[in-house]
N, C-alpha and C positions, 0 to 999 in steps of 0.2 A: 281523271274522276276527282272531284273535290270530298273532301268529308265534310258530313254533315255535322254543323255546331251542334256541343253538347245541350242537352234540355236543361233547362234553369231550375235550379234547386230551392224548393221553399222551407219553411219553418215546416209547414204539413207535413210533407213529404221526407223531411229528416227524421221526423218523431215517426212515421210510419216504419220507415226502411231500420231506424234502432231497436224498435219493437219487434220489427222481424228476424233481423240476425240474433237478435237474444231466446226467440221463440226457436229458431229453426236450430241454435245450437245450444240449447238450456240446458241439457245434461253436462256438458262440459263445461260450459262458463260458469255455471250454478255449485258445480263441484270445486272449482278453482277458488270461487268466492267466499265460501262455505268455509274451507280452509284455512284461508288468511282470516277468516272473521270469527273463526273457532279461536284462532291463538289471541288475539286481540279480548274476545271475551273473556277468556281466561287472565290475561292482566289485569282488566278492569274488574273482576270479581276479586282479584288480588289486593287491590286498593293502593297500589303502586305510585300514586300521583303523577308527577311530571312524568316519571319513567314509562306509566303506562302511555300518556300522550304520546312521547317519543316514538314508544313501539307501535302504537295505532297509526302515526304517522309514517312511518316506514312500511308498515304492512299495506296499508293504503295505498301507497306508492308503488308495492311491488304488485297487487292486483291490478293496479292501471294497466303496469308494463306485461302482464300476464295476457291481459283479456285484449289490449291495444294489438298484440300479436296474433291472438286467436282471429279477432275482426279482421286483419290485414288477411288473413288465411283463408277466410271465409267468403272475404274480397274478391281473391282470387280463382276461386274455385274451387278451394281445398275442404276437406271437412276435419275443422279442428278439434283435437283431442285433450283431456284434461291433463294428462302425462307429460306431451311434448308442450304444452303452455309453462307446468311447473320447472322443465328444464330450461326454460328462459332464466333463472335465476344461477344457470351456470355458464350462460352465455359470455362469450367477451365483452361485451358491451353493458353487461348489467351495472356494473358498477356505477360506469359515466351516465347513464339512465335512470338508476336510484338516486345519485345526486342531483341530478338536472329535475326528476318531478318533486323531491325533498323541498327544493330551493322554490320548486313555483308553487306547491301546495303551503308552505309554510308563510310566504309572503303575501298569498292571496289572502288564506288564513288575517295573518297581521291586520292587512290592509281594512277588514270588516271594522276593525276601531273607526275609522272615520264613516264606516257606511257605505259612500259610495266607490270606495276601492275595487271592492269585488267585481261591482257590475262593469269595471273599466277592463280590470287583470284578466277577467274569466275567457272574454273571447279574444282580447288581444294575445293571450299566451295558449290557444285551444288547441293548437296541434303541436306545440314543443316534443311530445314522445316521439310520436310517428314522425315527426320530423327527422329526430336522430336516429330512430330505429332502420330508418328508410336510407338516408343520405349521408349518414355516419359522420353528422357534423359534431364540433364540437359546442359548450354549453352555451357560449355567446351566438354561435352560429345558430343553435337551435332556436333560441329566442326570436334574434332577429328575421329568421326565416318565416318565425310563425307569424310576426308583426306584418311580414310584406306579404303571406298568402291570406291574411286575414283583413285585408287592408280593402275598404270599403263593403265589407260583408258583417261587420261585427255585430251589429245591430239585431238582423235574424240568428245569427249564432247567440248571441246572449240570448233572445227570444228561447229558444229551443232548448238549453239550460234550466231557464226560469220555468218554462211549462212542466219539464219533468220535475222539476225542484217542486213546485207548488202540487203538482200531481201526487207526488211519493210523500211530502210534507201531509197531505190531508188522509192518507192511508195512512202514515204512523199517529197522526193524533186520534183517528178511530181505534187503533189498536191498543192504545193507550188509556183511553177512557173506558173500554170494553174490560181489557183484561190488568189495568193498573203497571204501576212500575217494581211489581213485587218480580220472584225469579219465573213465573209462566211468562209476564209482560216483557222479561229482557230477551227470555229464549225466542219469544214470537219477534221481538223487533231486531234479535239475531237473522233470525230468517229471512225476515222482511227486508233487513239492510240487505243481505246477499243479493233477493230478488231485486232490487233498486240497483245495485251496484252492477250487476249485469247488463244492464239497460245503459245506464249512465256511462259506464266507462268504452261502451262501442262508439260512444260520439268522437273524440278525438280523430279515430282514426277513419271513420266516414266524412267529417270534415276534411281531413288531407285529400283525401281520393278525389272529392267531388270540388273542392278547389284547385287543386291541381290539373283536372279536367277543364273546368270555367276557365283557368287564367293561361293555362298552358297547353290544353289540347292534350294533355296525356291520358289516356284510357286509364280507368280505375283497375282493371282487372292486373294490367300491365305494372300501374305502380304499385300494387299490392303484391305483385310476384316476386317483388325485388327483396322479400323477407322470406327467408327460407327457415 
């Protein structure tokens, strides 16, 4: 008996899937995002300059690691909870994943200086964190594997990221227009940032499993189940 080929994924299908994953696991995902966001908010209020920026970078990557793990659990058919997600900070691979994510985020941010940089790097490195998490690669191996998996599919991958960014940017503009940049506006943006994050951080894991399915015939649930 032959196995049916995987259904092709589209920008629309990934947008819908990321929204549904965030919605169905809202309580756990939002709790994790709010905890990390609260620490970042405190550092911002303390006006620590560069230190606040570095702490924010580390916290963003830590959030991505925990929510990527949670997304893979959901794809595997398990119900992710916020405490096991936070326990990933104590996992044996956390240090390596944190370094990987910091390099990824920092280089993409610096590449924004030349404007076109992020548009090239975001889809190129879209799945580095789930690659390392599932396949236990080293740093170079994670970047290379991501480049291999995303080859030929980078434009729709970029399209998904950009569409969500535009949607959330419009929401942020509306919040600031109504509440301003004071304490109330900052509090609202903190909550809104957490809401946006739980959607955006599902994307690397989703792309990883659909690309594995598309290019290698691997079943998404089986791929995701490799992470416990």
